[in-house]
Every structure is written in C-alpha cells, then in structure tokens.
C-alpha positions, 0 to 999 in steps of 0.5 A, a space after each residue: 513047566 517050561 522056563 518057569 511058566 506052566 505053559 503058554 495057552 494052546 488053542 486046540 481045535 481053533 479054526 485058523 485062517 490057514 494051516 499052522 504047519 503049512 507053507 503060510 504058517 511054519 513052512 511045514 514045521 521048519 519055523 517056530 515063534 519069532 521066525 513065523 512072526 518075522 515072515 509076516 513083516 516086510 522090512 522095507 514097507 511096514 515100518 514104522 509098524 503100528 502094533 494095533 494095526 498089525 494085530 488087527 490085520 494078522 492077530 488071528 494067524 497061528 504061531 507055532 511055538 514048538 512041536 506041541 503048542 500053537 497060539 495066535 499072534 494076538 496072544 503073543 502081542 498082548 504082552 508086547 510093550 510099545 505101540 509103534 516100532 521104528 524098525 525090525 530090530 526094535 520090534 524083534 527085541 520087544 517080541 522076544 522079551 514078551 515071549 520069554 517073559 510070558 512062557 511063549 519061548 521054548 528054548 532051554 535057558 531062555 529064562 536067563 535072558 529075562 531077569 534084569 535084561 532090557 529089550 
C-alpha cells in the first residue's frame, strides 16, 4: 500500500507507442509522473488545452510513475477534473490533485496534500 492506495494500475506487457524509459518517455528513467506529462505540452501553443483532445492525441503514451509502475496518460487523466485548462499552472494543479487522490503519486507524504486542499 502506498499513500493509502493499494496501487495504481500497472500495465505490464503493454505495447507502448514508445519506450517508457527512452528519451521520448522518461528520458532514460530520469523523469517520472508529472514531469513526463509536462514534456508533452507546449506552454506557448497548447493553451487553452482541451482534455479530451489531449487524451485522444497522447492518451496511450506511457507515464512512468516510479521505478516499478508505468501507466497510460489516459489512466491518469480519467481522474483529472475539468474539461479545459487556460494555462499550464491550472492543468498542473488538476493533474497533481488527481494523481495524489488516486494512487499515482509515489512521493512520501503526498497524502497530506489530498485531504481538505483545493487544487
């Protein structure tokens, strides 16, 4: 159990569109979670960002959560509140909240940011 959750789902044996640990994924294992998602966004051109269109475009891309788990971007965005985001900060807060509340956040102490906090 991690942060009060059994574990976010792990897609073992998935046929990802690219290597989750390659340069297009987590840059050789140097980036995880939100950092990998952030690489898929161009702050100058992608906002306002429509969640459905974004998931349609890159939803099958792998997101390495930690040294053990890889999930699809769609798995995370299934829990993100909101349909459109005006800027990167708004999106980042919504994604972080969804990740913490649904077991996609592996950092120790993440649970202290879930209860009673607003994204």
